[in-house]
C-alpha positions in Angstrom: -80.9 -74.9 65.3 -78.8 -74.7 68.2 -78.6 -70.9 69.1 -82.1 -70.8 69.3 -82.9 -74.0 71.1 -80.4 -72.7 73.7 -81.5 -68.9 73.7 -85.4 -70.6 74.9 -82.9 -72.9 77.1 -81.9 -69.7 79.0 -84.9 -67.8 78.2 -86.9 -70.3 79.9 -84.9 -70.8 83.3 -84.9 -67.1 83.7 -88.7 -67.2 84.0 -88.7 -69.7 86.4 -85.9 -67.7 88.4 -89.0 -64.7 88.1 -91.1 -67.0 89.1 -88.9 -67.8 92.5 -88.7 -63.8 92.8 -92.4 -62.8 92.7 -93.4 -65.5 95.3 -90.1 -64.1 97.5 -91.7 -61.1 97.4 -89.6 -59.1 95.4 -91.8 -58.4 92.2 -89.5 -55.6 90.7 -86.5 -58.0 90.4 -88.6 -60.6 88.7 -90.3 -58.5 86.0 -87.2 -56.7 84.8 -85.8 -60.5 84.8 -88.7 -61.4 82.9 -88.4 -58.8 80.2 -84.8 -59.7 79.1 -86.2 -63.1 79.0 -88.9 -61.9 76.9 -86.5 -60.8 74.9 -83.7 -62.8 74.8 -86.5 -65.1 73.5 -87.1 -63.4 70.7 -84.2 -62.5 69.6 -83.5 -66.6 69.2 -86.6 -66.8 67.6 -85.9 -64.8 65.0 -83.9 -66.5 62.3 -80.4 -64.4 60.9 -80.3 -62.0 58.4 -78.7 -62.1 55.1 -76.0 -59.8 55.1 -74.9 -58.2 51.8 -71.6 -59.2 50.4 -69.7 -56.9 48.2 -69.1 -58.3 44.7 -66.2 -57.1 42.1 -67.7 -57.4 38.6 -65.5 -57.9 35.8 -65.9 -56.0 32.7 
């Protein structure tokens, strides 16, 4: 939960910076930053997948 909130917060700040870049006339940099922020937000919202653990069977 904490990790997801941190990623969302970081993505929100990156979007804010992208808006400031766009208003300053740097649309290309703003677009790149916004794409990274959206990818980061998507990464933060996906739960961590369980990884298989090798188990020894006794016979």
